[in-house]
C-alpha positions as CSV (number, residue, x, y, z in Angstrom):
1,X,-10.8,17.1,-17.0
2,X,-10.6,13.7,-18.0
3,X,-9.4,13.0,-21.4
4,X,-12.5,11.1,-22.4
5,X,-15.9,11.8,-21.0
6,X,-17.1,9.2,-18.7
7,X,-20.7,7.9,-18.4
8,X,-22.3,10.0,-15.8
9,X,-25.5,7.6,-15.1
10,X,-23.1,4.4,-15.2
11,X,-20.8,5.8,-12.9
12,X,-23.6,6.6,-10.4
13,X,-25.2,3.3,-10.8
14,X,-21.9,1.5,-10.1
15,X,-21.4,3.8,-6.8
16,X,-24.8,2.9,-5.6
17,X,-24.1,-0.8,-6.2
18,X,-20.8,-0.5,-4.2
19,X,-22.7,1.3,-1.3
20,X,-25.4,-1.5,-1.3
21,X,-22.8,-4.1,-1.0
22,X,-20.9,-2.2,1.8
23,X,-24.3,-1.7,3.8
24,X,-24.9,-5.3,3.5
25,X,-21.6,-6.3,4.7
26,X,-22.1,-4.1,7.8
27,X,-24.8,-6.5,8.9
28,X,-22.3,-9.5,9.2
29,X,-19.2,-7.7,10.0
30,X,-17.7,-7.7,13.6
31,X,-17.5,-4.2,14.4
32,X,-17.8,-4.3,18.3
33,X,-15.5,-2.2,20.7
34,X,-14.6,-4.8,23.4
35,X,-12.2,-3.0,25.7
36,X,-13.4,-1.9,29.1
37,X,-12.6,1.8,28.9
38,X,-11.9,2.5,25.2
39,X,-12.5,6.3,25.0
40,X,-10.4,6.9,28.1
41,X,-7.5,5.1,26.7
42,X,-8.0,6.8,23.6
43,X,-7.9,10.2,25.1
44,X,-4.7,9.3,27.2
45,X,-3.1,8.2,23.9
46,X,-3.8,11.4,22.2
47,X,-2.9,13.8,25.3
48,X,0.3,12.2,25.1
49,X,1.1,14.0,21.9
50,X,1.9,17.2,23.9
51,X,4.8,15.3,25.6
52,X,6.8,13.2,23.2
53,X,9.6,11.2,24.6
54,X,13.0,11.0,22.7
55,X,15.2,10.2,25.7
56,X,16.3,7.0,24.0
57,X,17.6,9.1,21.1
58,X,20.4,6.5,20.1
59,X,17.9,3.9,19.5
60,X,15.5,6.2,17.8
61,X,18.4,7.4,15.5
62,X,19.3,4.0,14.6
63,X,15.9,2.8,14.0
64,X,15.2,5.7,11.6
65,X,18.5,5.2,9.7
66,X,17.5,1.5,9.2
67,X,14.1,2.5,8.0
68,X,15.7,5.0,5.4
69,X,18.2,2.4,4.3
70,X,15.7,-0.4,3.7
71,X,13.4,1.8,2.0
72,X,16.2,3.5,-0.5
73,X,17.7,0.1,-1.3
74,X,14.4,-1.6,-1.7
75,X,13.1,1.1,-4.1
76,X,16.5,1.1,-6.0
77,X,16.2,-2.8,-6.4
78,X,12.7,-2.5,-7.5
79,X,13.3,0.5,-9.9
80,X,16.1,-1.1,-11.9
81,X,14.5,-4.7,-11.9
82,X,11.2,-3.1,-12.7
83,X,12.5,-1.1,-15.5
84,X,14.1,-4.2,-17.3
85,X,10.8,-6.0,-16.9
86,X,8.9,-2.8,-18.3
87,X,10.8,-3.4,-21.7
88,X,9.3,-6.8,-22.0
89,X,6.1,-6.3,-20.2
90,X,4.1,-7.0,-23.3
91,X,5.1,-10.7,-22.8
92,X,2.2,-12.4,-21.3
93,X,4.3,-14.6,-18.8
94,X,6.0,-11.5,-17.5
95,X,2.7,-9.8,-17.1
96,X,1.3,-12.7,-15.1
97,X,4.2,-13.3,-12.9
98,X,4.4,-9.7,-12.1
99,X,0.7,-9.7,-11.2
100,X,1.1,-12.4,-8.9
101,X,4.3,-10.9,-7.3
102,X,3.0,-7.4,-6.4
103,X,-0.5,-9.1,-5.2
104,X,1.5,-10.5,-2.2
105,X,2.0,-7.9,0.5
106,X,5.5,-6.9,1.5
107,X,4.5,-8.3,5.1
108,X,3.7,-11.5,3.6
109,X,7.0,-11.8,1.7
110,X,8.7,-10.9,5.0
111,X,7.3,-13.7,6.6
112,X,8.3,-16.0,4.0
113,X,11.7,-14.8,3.9
114,X,12.3,-14.9,7.6
115,X,11.8,-18.8,7.2
116,X,14.6,-18.9,4.6
117,X,17.0,-16.1,5.7
118,X,16.2,-15.3,9.3
119,X,16.6,-11.7,10.4
120,X,19.2,-11.0,7.6
121,X,18.9,-7.9,5.9
122,X,18.2,-9.7,2.9
123,X,14.6,-10.3,4.3
124,X,13.8,-6.7,4.2
125,X,15.4,-6.0,1.0
126,X,13.5,-8.6,-0.8
127,X,10.2,-8.1,1.0
128,X,10.1,-4.4,-0.3
129,X,12.2,-4.9,-3.6
130,X,10.1,-7.9,-5.0
131,X,6.6,-6.4,-4.9
132,X,8.1,-3.0,-5.9
133,X,9.8,-4.4,-9.0
134,X,6.6,-5.9,-10.2
135,X,4.7,-2.6,-9.6
136,X,7.3,-0.6,-11.1
137,X,7.3,-2.8,-14.2
138,X,3.5,-2.4,-14.8
139,X,3.7,1.6,-14.2
140,X,6.8,1.9,-16.3
141,X,5.3,-0.1,-19.1
142,X,2.1,2.0,-19.0
143,X,4.3,5.2,-19.0
144,X,6.1,3.9,-22.1
145,X,3.1,2.9,-23.8
146,X,0.9,5.8,-23.3
147,X,3.6,8.7,-23.3
148,X,3.8,11.1,-26.0
149,X,5.4,9.6,-29.1
150,X,5.4,12.5,-31.3
151,X,9.1,13.0,-31.2
152,X,9.6,9.6,-32.9
153,X,8.4,11.2,-36.0
154,X,11.5,13.3,-36.4
155,X,14.0,10.1,-35.7
156,X,15.8,8.8,-38.5
157,X,14.6,5.1,-39.0
158,X,18.2,4.0,-38.8
159,X,18.9,5.2,-35.2
160,X,19.5,2.6,-32.9
161,X,16.8,1.6,-30.2
162,X,19.1,2.9,-27.2
163,X,19.5,6.2,-28.8
164,X,15.8,6.5,-29.7
165,X,14.9,5.7,-26.1
166,X,17.3,8.2,-24.6
167,X,17.0,11.2,-27.0
168,X,13.4,10.9,-28.2
169,X,11.4,9.0,-25.3
170,X,13.1,9.7,-22.0
171,X,13.0,13.5,-22.0
172,X,9.2,13.6,-22.3
173,X,8.7,10.6,-20.0
174,X,11.4,11.5,-17.0
175,X,8.9,13.8,-15.0
176,X,6.5,10.7,-15.0
177,X,9.1,8.3,-14.0
178,X,10.7,10.7,-11.5
179,X,7.2,11.4,-10.0
180,X,6.1,7.9,-9.6
181,X,9.5,6.8,-8.3
182,X,9.4,9.3,-5.6
183,X,5.9,8.4,-4.7
184,X,7.1,4.7,-4.4
185,X,9.8,5.9,-2.1
186,X,7.3,7.2,0.3
187,X,5.4,4.0,0.3
188,X,8.5,2.2,1.0
189,X,9.3,4.2,4.0
190,X,5.8,3.2,5.4
191,X,6.5,-0.4,4.3
192,X,9.9,-0.4,5.8
193,X,8.6,1.0,9.1
194,X,5.9,-1.8,9.0
195,X,8.5,-4.6,8.8
196,X,9.9,-3.9,12.3
197,X,6.6,-5.5,13.6
198,X,8.2,-9.1,12.3
199,X,11.5,-8.3,13.9
200,X,13.6,-6.2,11.7
201,X,15.3,-3.1,13.4
202,X,13.1,-0.3,11.7
203,X,10.9,2.3,13.5
204,X,8.0,-0.2,13.7
205,X,10.1,-2.5,16.2
206,X,10.3,0.5,18.6
207,X,6.7,1.3,18.1
208,X,5.6,-2.2,18.9
209,X,7.6,-2.3,22.2
210,X,6.5,1.1,23.3
211,X,2.8,0.2,22.8
212,X,3.2,-3.1,24.6
213,X,4.5,-1.1,27.4
214,X,1.9,1.7,27.4
215,X,4.6,4.4,26.8
216,X,2.3,6.7,24.6
217,X,4.7,9.5,24.9
218,X,7.6,7.3,23.2
219,X,5.0,6.2,20.6
220,X,4.2,10.0,19.7
221,X,7.9,10.7,19.8
222,X,8.6,8.1,17.1
223,X,5.5,8.9,15.0
224,X,6.1,12.6,15.1
225,X,9.9,12.1,13.6
226,X,8.4,9.8,11.0
227,X,5.9,12.4,9.9
228,X,8.8,14.7,9.8
229,X,10.8,12.6,7.5
230,X,7.7,12.1,5.2
231,X,6.8,15.8,5.1
232,X,10.3,16.9,4.2
233,X,11.3,14.1,1.6
234,X,11.6,16.6,-1.1
235,X,14.2,18.6,0.7
236,X,16.4,15.9,1.9
237,X,16.1,13.6,-1.1
238,X,18.0,15.7,-3.5
239,X,19.3,14.0,-6.8
240,X,22.9,14.7,-6.1
241,X,22.7,13.1,-2.6
242,X,21.0,10.1,-3.9
243,X,24.4,8.1,-4.8
244,X,25.7,8.7,-1.4
245,X,22.6,7.5,0.1
246,X,22.7,4.4,-1.9
247,X,26.5,3.8,-1.0
248,X,25.9,4.3,2.7
249,X,22.7,2.4,3.1
250,X,24.3,-1.4,2.9
251,X,26.5,-0.3,5.8
252,X,23.7,1.0,7.9
253,X,21.6,-2.3,7.7
254,X,24.6,-4.8,7.8
255,X,24.7,-7.0,10.9
256,X,26.4,-10.3,11.7
257,X,23.8,-12.6,10.8
258,X,24.3,-15.4,8.7
259,X,22.1,-17.4,6.1
260,X,21.6,-21.0,6.8
261,X,22.0,-23.1,3.7
262,X,20.2,-25.9,5.5
263,X,17.2,-23.8,6.2
264,X,17.1,-22.5,2.5
265,X,17.1,-26.3,1.3
266,X,14.7,-27.4,3.9
267,X,12.3,-24.6,3.1
268,X,12.1,-25.6,-0.8
269,X,12.3,-29.2,-0.3
270,X,10.1,-29.9,2.8
271,X,8.5,-27.0,4.5
272,X,6.4,-25.8,1.4
273,X,5.6,-29.2,0.1
274,X,2.0,-30.2,1.1
275,X,2.0,-32.8,3.9
276,X,0.3,-35.7,2.1
277,X,3.0,-35.4,-0.6
278,X,5.8,-35.0,1.9
279,X,4.5,-38.2,3.7
280,X,4.1,-40.1,0.5
281,X,0.2,-40.3,0.5
282,X,-1.8,-40.3,-2.5
283,X,-4.1,-37.8,-4.5
284,X,-7.2,-38.8,-2.4
285,X,-5.2,-37.7,0.9
286,X,-4.0,-34.5,-1.0
287,X,-7.6,-33.6,-2.3
288,X,-9.0,-34.3,1.6
289,X,-6.1,-31.9,2.8
290,X,-6.7,-29.3,0.6
291,X,-10.5,-29.2,0.9
292,X,-10.3,-28.9,4.6
293,X,-7.8,-26.2,4.5
294,X,-10.1,-24.4,1.8
295,X,-13.2,-24.9,3.9
296,X,-12.1,-24.2,7.4
297,X,-9.6,-21.3,6.6
298,X,-9.5,-20.0,3.0
299,X,-13.1,-19.6,2.6
300,X,-13.8,-17.8,5.8
301,X,-10.6,-15.6,5.3
302,X,-11.8,-14.8,1.7
303,X,-15.2,-13.8,2.9
304,X,-14.0,-11.7,5.8
305,X,-11.3,-10.1,3.6
306,X,-13.9,-8.9,1.1
307,X,-16.3,-7.8,3.7
308,X,-13.6,-5.5,5.4
309,X,-12.5,-4.4,1.8
310,X,-15.9,-3.2,0.6
311,X,-16.9,-1.4,3.9
312,X,-13.4,0.3,4.0
313,X,-13.5,1.1,0.2
314,X,-16.9,3.0,0.6
315,X,-15.9,4.8,3.7
316,X,-12.8,5.7,2.1
317,X,-14.9,7.3,-0.7
318,X,-17.0,9.3,1.8
319,X,-13.7,10.5,3.6
320,X,-12.3,11.6,0.4
321,X,-15.1,13.5,-0.6
322,X,-14.8,15.2,2.8
323,X,-10.9,15.6,2.6
324,X,-10.3,17.1,-0.7
325,X,-11.7,20.5,0.0
326,X,-9.1,21.0,2.8
327,X,-6.4,21.7,0.3
328,X,-8.7,23.1,-2.6
329,X,-8.1,26.9,-3.5
330,X,-11.9,26.9,-4.3
331,X,-12.7,26.4,-0.8
332,X,-9.9,27.8,1.4
333,X,-7.2,30.4,1.2
334,X,-3.4,29.8,1.6
335,X,-3.4,29.4,5.3
336,X,-6.3,26.9,5.5
337,X,-4.9,24.9,2.7
338,X,-1.6,24.6,4.6
339,X,-3.4,23.3,7.6
340,X,-5.4,21.0,5.5
341,X,-2.4,19.7,3.8
342,X,-0.6,19.1,7.2
343,X,-3.6,17.0,8.3
344,X,-3.4,15.0,5.2
345,X,0.2,14.3,5.3
346,X,0.0,13.2,8.8
347,X,-3.0,10.9,8.2
348,X,-1.6,9.5,4.9
349,X,1.8,9.0,6.2
350,X,0.7,6.7,9.0
351,X,0.7,3.1,7.7
352,X,-2.4,1.4,7.8
353,X,-0.9,-1.6,9.7
354,X,0.4,0.8,12.6
355,X,-2.9,2.8,12.8
356,X,-4.9,-0.5,12.6
357,X,-2.5,-1.7,15.5
358,X,-3.0,1.5,17.7
359,X,-6.8,1.2,17.5
360,X,-6.7,-2.5,18.2
361,X,-4.9,-2.0,21.4
362,X,-7.5,0.9,22.2
363,X,-10.8,-0.8,21.2
364,X,-10.1,-4.4,21.1
365,X,-9.9,-7.1,18.3
366,X,-12.7,-6.5,15.5
367,X,-12.9,-5.3,12.1
368,X,-13.7,-1.6,13.3
369,X,-10.0,-0.6,13.9
370,X,-9.1,-1.9,10.5
371,X,-12.0,-0.3,8.6
372,X,-11.0,3.2,10.3
373,X,-7.2,2.8,9.6
374,X,-7.8,1.7,5.9
375,X,-10.4,4.4,5.3
376,X,-8.5,7.2,7.0
377,X,-5.1,6.3,5.2
378,X,-6.6,5.9,1.7
379,X,-9.1,8.8,2.1
380,X,-6.2,11.0,2.7
381,X,-4.2,9.7,-0.1
382,X,-7.2,10.1,-2.6
383,X,-8.2,13.2,-0.8
384,X,-4.8,14.9,-1.6
385,X,-4.9,13.8,-5.2
386,X,-8.4,15.1,-5.8
387,X,-7.8,18.4,-4.1
388,X,-4.8,19.2,-6.3
389,X,-6.8,18.1,-9.3
390,X,-9.5,20.4,-8.4
391,X,-7.1,23.5,-8.4
392,X,-6.7,23.0,-12.1
393,X,-10.5,23.5,-12.7
394,X,-11.6,27.0,-13.7
395,X,-14.9,27.8,-12.3
396,X,-17.8,29.7,-14.1
397,X,-18.1,33.4,-13.4
398,X,-21.6,33.0,-11.9
399,X,-20.5,30.1,-9.5
400,X,-21.5,30.9,-5.9
401,X,-19.5,29.7,-2.8
402,X,-20.5,27.0,-0.5
403,X,-22.7,24.0,-1.0
404,X,-23.7,24.8,-4.6
405,X,-20.0,25.2,-5.6
406,X,-19.2,21.7,-4.1
407,X,-22.3,19.8,-5.3
408,X,-23.0,21.3,-8.5
409,X,-19.9,22.7,-9.8
410,X,-17.0,20.7,-8.6
411,X,-18.4,17.3,-7.7
412,X,-19.8,16.5,-11.2
413,X,-16.5,17.5,-12.8
414,X,-14.3,15.5,-10.4
415,X,-16.5,12.5,-9.9
416,X,-14.8,10.6,-12.9
417,X,-11.2,11.3,-11.8
418,X,-12.3,10.6,-8.2
419,X,-13.7,7.1,-9.1
420,X,-10.7,6.3,-11.1
421,X,-8.4,6.9,-8.0
422,X,-10.8,4.9,-5.8
423,X,-10.9,1.9,-8.1
424,X,-7.1,2.1,-8.4
425,X,-6.8,1.9,-4.8
426,X,-9.3,-1.0,-4.4
427,X,-6.8,-3.8,-4.9
428,X,-4.4,-2.1,-2.5
429,X,-7.3,-1.8,0.1
430,X,-7.7,-5.5,-0.4
431,X,-4.1,-6.4,0.2
432,X,-4.0,-4.4,3.3
433,X,-7.2,-5.9,4.5
434,X,-5.6,-9.1,4.1
435,X,-2.5,-8.4,5.9
436,X,-4.3,-6.8,9.0
437,X,-5.3,-10.3,9.8
438,X,-1.9,-10.8,11.3
439,X,-3.3,-8.4,14.2
440,X,-6.0,-10.8,15.1
441,X,-8.8,-9.9,12.6
442,X,-10.1,-13.1,10.7
443,X,-8.8,-12.1,7.4
444,X,-6.7,-14.2,5.3
445,X,-3.8,-12.9,7.0
446,X,-5.0,-14.3,10.6
447,X,-4.9,-17.8,8.9
448,X,-1.6,-17.4,7.1
449,X,0.0,-16.0,10.5
450,X,-1.4,-18.9,12.2
451,X,-0.1,-21.3,9.9
452,X,3.4,-19.8,10.2
453,X,3.2,-19.7,14.0
454,X,2.3,-23.5,14.0
455,X,5.1,-24.2,11.3
456,X,2.6,-25.2,8.9
457,X,4.5,-23.5,6.0
458,X,2.7,-25.6,3.3
459,X,-0.7,-24.3,4.3
460,X,0.7,-20.8,4.7
461,X,2.0,-20.9,1.2
462,X,-1.3,-22.2,-0.3
463,X,-3.2,-19.4,1.5
464,X,-0.6,-16.6,0.3
465,X,-1.3,-17.8,-3.2
466,X,-5.0,-17.9,-2.8
467,X,-4.6,-14.2,-1.4
468,X,-2.6,-13.2,-4.6
469,X,-5.1,-14.8,-7.0
470,X,-7.9,-12.8,-5.1
471,X,-5.9,-9.7,-5.5
472,X,-5.6,-10.4,-9.2
473,X,-9.2,-11.0,-9.7
474,X,-10.3,-7.6,-7.8
475,X,-7.6,-5.7,-9.9
476,X,-9.0,-7.2,-13.1
477,X,-12.5,-6.1,-12.3
478,X,-11.1,-2.7,-11.4
479,X,-9.6,-2.4,-14.6
480,X,-12.6,-3.2,-16.5
481,X,-14.7,-0.9,-14.5
482,X,-12.3,1.8,-15.3
483,X,-12.4,1.2,-19.0
484,X,-16.0,0.7,-19.3
485,X,-16.6,4.0,-17.4
486,X,-14.0,5.7,-19.6
487,X,-12.0,6.6,-16.4
488,X,-8.5,7.9,-16.6
489,X,-5.9,5.1,-16.7
490,X,-3.5,4.1,-14.1
491,X,-0.6,6.2,-15.6
492,X,-2.6,9.4,-15.4
493,X,-3.5,8.7,-11.8
494,X,-0.1,8.1,-10.8
């Protein structure tokens, strides 16, 4: 149960507002299926699961190792830097910088670093490490702030700060640090996979090639191995083996690429400088340049990003309420829960970008594949968390099975926590909505990718900043809603 009672009527009113916005967005959203034979192609895709192809085992093995290495090193970098930032997270400047950095999706960071470092391993490491460091800083700071401080009462006031932390704080907080860090590693595996779509040699690179060739058996071979890695993470990620993984990973991702100092200098001194300034023009020309960029690209991109986000958010909520009973002991016995857990692991382990990419190939370019991909992935994540949370609830003796148990006993008691998780994922869904534009959907990512393809990096950077600011605004609204409704905080949600 939530530590503070949330406002039931206010929660339902807010829910209806979001539903109303999503329904209204459906009338202006592009959700048309444009391929000639979408359902036949979809059936061929799913039938290929029965004959997965692992014949190119050497390439597959190398791609998996690259995926693991990028994820592990990215999380280690983010964890170390994030912890250091968490200690000074009370500084407004640090909070602001972290908010902007984590608001930019890893794939956008990869596109930026590609212009600086090329296909050097630093591109992948920084693309994962930077936003993860900002995220770790926020979560670690919340853990430190809201964790149990009762042990401090027994500490001598003359004790050093370091000793106080390691002996009075860390033992009580270690589980929270460990749990969240492991969760971020699972996220990093998905991020590392997706980086293959911009050219890095991870699983995503092979997936993209296999799909373009129509080789669905190879696609399933790669996906099944990826699901296996995610499902068994608790078995192969042992604390004793972690130092070995960290030491070996740099050698796995090492390549003979060289960083061009000329590219770095040109990027910061020419490429990202707005064209009017670079050409020595005045403020009037700069204003016209920005005004055209905002009206023709940023504004349509913002509108489509918000439309996609709000529809996906509400469908995520619906799927969450359908998914959580699959792993709840109040509805299924152990066998049923195991099957439900397997289903949710598969769905939540598939990165939204990859799922949207698959559906776009099958249904054609529209918002529909993105909506389904975002809703399925996030619905599975929140459904898993709510399902686990429901197992901690003790039912009344007179509670009957079936719909009454769901609607009258569990749902009212779970609804506050459900909204907390949903609003916590809202900003994440927005980030993913923006990045899915790279696949051809007219969100902000579409205009960012187009600007990069046209070597208009000055426009791309402005659009990325606008995307980050939009994320910060949505995250601020989300936090205000959680606070006003007295929902659980982000630490408890993690």
